[in-house]
C-alpha positions in Angstrom: 0.0 0.1 -0.2 1.0 3.6 -0.8 2.5 5.7 1.9 0.2 8.6 0.7 -2.9 8.7 3.1 -4.8 10.0 -0.1 -4.5 6.5 -1.9 -7.1 4.5 -1.0 -6.0 1.3 -2.9 -3.0 0.3 -5.0 -3.3 -2.8 -7.2 -1.8 -4.4 -10.0 -3.7 -4.9 -13.0 -3.8 -8.3 -14.4 -4.8 -7.1 -17.9 -1.8 -4.8 -18.2 0.5 -5.6 -15.5 0.4 -1.9 -14.4 0.0 -0.4 -11.0 -3.5 1.4 -10.6 -4.4 3.6 -7.8 -7.7 4.7 -6.3 -7.3 8.3 -5.0 -9.6 10.4 -2.4 -9.6 13.5 -4.2 -11.0 15.2 -1.2 -8.0 14.3 1.0 -6.0 17.4 1.7 -2.8 15.7 0.3 -4.4 14.8 -2.9 -2.8 15.7 -6.2 -6.2 15.3 -8.3 -9.3 17.4 -8.5 -12.7 16.2 -7.8 -13.9 17.2 -11.4 -16.4 14.5 -12.5 -16.3 12.9 -8.9 -14.6 12.6 -5.6 -12.9 9.1 -6.3 -10.3 9.0 -9.0 -8.7 5.7 -10.5 -5.2 6.2 -11.8 -2.7 4.4 -14.1 0.4 4.9 -11.9 2.6 4.2 -15.1 0.9 6.4 -17.6 -1.0 8.7 -15.8 -4.2 8.1 -17.5 -7.2 8.8 -15.0 -10.8 9.0 -14.4 -13.1 10.2 -11.9 -16.1 8.4 -10.1 -18.7 9.5 -7.7 -18.3 6.2 -5.7 -15.6 4.6 -4.1 -16.7 1.1 -5.3 -17.1 2.2 -9.0 -13.4 3.8 -8.8 -12.2 0.3 -7.3 -13.9 -1.6 -9.9 -12.4 0.3 -13.0 -8.9 -0.3 -10.9 -8.8 -3.9 -12.7 -9.1 -2.6 -16.3 -7.0 0.4 -16.8 -7.3 -0.3 -20.6 -10.8 1.5 -20.3 -9.3 5.1 -19.1 -5.5 5.0 -19.8 -4.6 5.5 -23.7 -1.5 3.7 -23.4 -2.7 0.8 -21.7 -5.4 0.8 -24.2 -2.9 0.9 -27.0 -0.9 -2.0 -25.5 -3.8 -4.1 -25.2 -4.8 -3.6 -28.5 -1.5 -4.6 -30.1 -1.9 -8.2 -28.3 
């Protein structure tokens, strides 16, 4: 788990092998805005991200960064 308190989840996506973070954008140390929702799912390797209204939804997207990260999507398409 990350040493950053704003990171609620850190996991390696099986589909791409990249680390994906779920961040609470309302935390004082957060480095993402809450545009589009409080919870942010982030590809830690490429920086692709998407906001969500609920933590559960953000966590569910963490398993598939190819849905929101262009680089992961391109790599998945090239397989």
